[in-house]
N, C-alpha and C positions, 0 to 999 in steps of 0.2 A: 545170350543176345541182346544187343541193345534194342530197346523199344524206339518205335519209330511213330511220331506224331504229326497231325495236322491240324492246322488251326483254321477256325470257321468264324470270321468277323462280319457282323452287319454293321458297316459304316456308318450309317446314319444314327444307328443307337450307341456305337462308340463316341460319335460327336455330341449327343444327348448327355453322356455322362461327363466328357470333358468341359461342357458348357455349364451345365448345372452343378456337378459336384466340385469342379477345380477351376471355375471361373475362367473358362474358355483357354486352358492350357492346351499348347499343341501337342499332337501324337506323333511319334517316331514310330512309323509302322515297323521298320526293320529292327529296330531296338526292342520293340514289344515283342515281336516274333521270337526273337533270340532269347529273351527272359523267360518267356512263357514255354519255350521249348527246350529251356536248359536240362541237360542230362540226357535228352534222347535225340534220335536223328530226326530232323525236320524234312518231312517230305514236300509240305508246300504250305503257304498261307494263302486261304481263300478270302478275300475281300469282295463284300457285296454292296453294291451302292447304286443311285441313280443319278442321271445327270439333271440339272435344274431344269424345272418346266418352262416351256417357250411358248408363248402364245403364237397364232398364225395370222399375220405375221407378228415376229417378236418385237418388243419395245427395246428400246436403247438401252434400258437397264437390264433386262434380261439376255440382250446379246453380250453385255460387259460380264454379266453373272456367268454365261456359259462359258466365254472365253477364259476366265479365271479356272473354271471347272475342267476344262481341256488341258491345261496346264497341269493342273492337279492330277488329272487322270494319267498323262502321259508320266508324271513323275512316279506315281505309284506302279504303273504298269512295267517299269524298267527296273524295279527292285528285284533282285535275285530271290527264286523260288517263291514269287508272288503272283498268284493268278486274280485279276480284276474281273469280276462277274457283274455283268450290266443288269440291273432291273429297269422298270420303266415307273416314273412318276406320273400320277393321273389325279384330277381334280374329283373330289368325291364331297359336293355340298360346298357349304360355307360357313366360317364361324360367325358369331353372334354381331360381330362388326362388319359382316359383309365380306371380308376378305376370304380367298379362296382356301377349302381344306384339302390338303394333298395326301395321298397315300401312296405308299410304296407296293409296287406289283412284281410279282416273279422272284423276288428275294428269297422269300421263305421256300419256294419250290426248288430253287436253285441250290440254296445250301442243304436241303434234304435229299436231293439228288446226290449231291458231292459226297455227303456223310454217309449214306447208306451205299452208295457204289464202293468207296474205299473200305468199308467196314465188311462188307459181304465178300470182297476180292481178297481181302487178307493184307490189304495194302497198309494199314495203320494198326498200331496197338492201343494208341491213345488219341483222344480228340480233344481239343481245347474250343469251347464255343462261347462266344461273347454276342449276346443278342438278347432282347427285352421281350421277345414274343414267346407265346406257349405253343405256337402252331408247330414247331420243329420236334417237340416232346416225343412223338411217336416215332420219328427217326432215331432219336437217341436211345429209344428203348429197343429198336431193331440192333443198333451198334451195339449196345450192352450184351445183347443174345449173341453176337458174334464174338463174345470177348474182349471187346473194345472198352478200356477205362476211360472216363471223361471228366473233365473239370469244366463247370459252366460258371460264367460269369454274366448277371442279367437279372433286370425285372422290369417290369412296365412301369415308368415313372409316373403315369397317370393312375396308377392305380396303388392304393397303401399296401394291400397284399397281393402276391402275385397267385393265380389260380394252381400253378404248378410251383411250388417254392424251390428256388434254385440255392445249391449251397454255398454260393460264393457271391457276396454283394459287391456291386461296381467300386465302392470305395475301395476294395482290396486291389484294384489295379493300380493304385497309388505308387506302389513299389516297382511298377514296371513301366509305365507309359508316359507319365508326364514330363513334359518339357519345361521351357522357361516360363510357363504360367505360373500364377498364385493360386493356392487353395483359398477356398472361403474360410473365414475365421471359424472355427469350431466351437461349439456350445461348451460352456465353461465345464460341463460334466464329462466330458470327453477329451481323452488325450489329443494333443496336436497331431495330425497327421504327417508321417514324414515323407516327404516327396523325393524321389531320385530323380536328379536333373538329367536330362536327355538332351544332347547338344543338338542333333540334327532333327528337324521337323518333316512330315510328310506335307505339309501345307506350304504352297508357294508364299 
């Protein structure tokens, strides 16, 4: 019997990986899903993200940013076997320069509910998770107790060591997700990353 897999992707974290590890390479979500589910029947890709924050009333810059995001949202939402789960962006204090500090809300809860639901109902035998937070670790434990095997890509980019070490470093995504962007020049002691070109981008 063929394995059935679901992908659970924190969109904001995936953008951090693309920006910091691969010089803002574009991510083709449909190609990423295809590669990471290779050899298994793909149930669905769950993509979690937040709309950009808007003041009340929004500034012209915020309006333009939101319009761009709406095009992006509709692009991803129309992909086959993709569910776009919406979180909420909130201000949580300020940075040292006075700029607002934003925080995602609901994303971890939405990911946890989807993962636990599909695992306990026997909908999937595999789960692929791309996220940098440790809040989803208890949900992974539930999934594994239900016999689901999992692959995780992620770490908190603000910490040198993740409190729950994950088996796959995000750089391993280089073989699946990178579009026409360029990778950063690697250190001399490391081999140059091999990047797989992806023609279509999820970004408008």
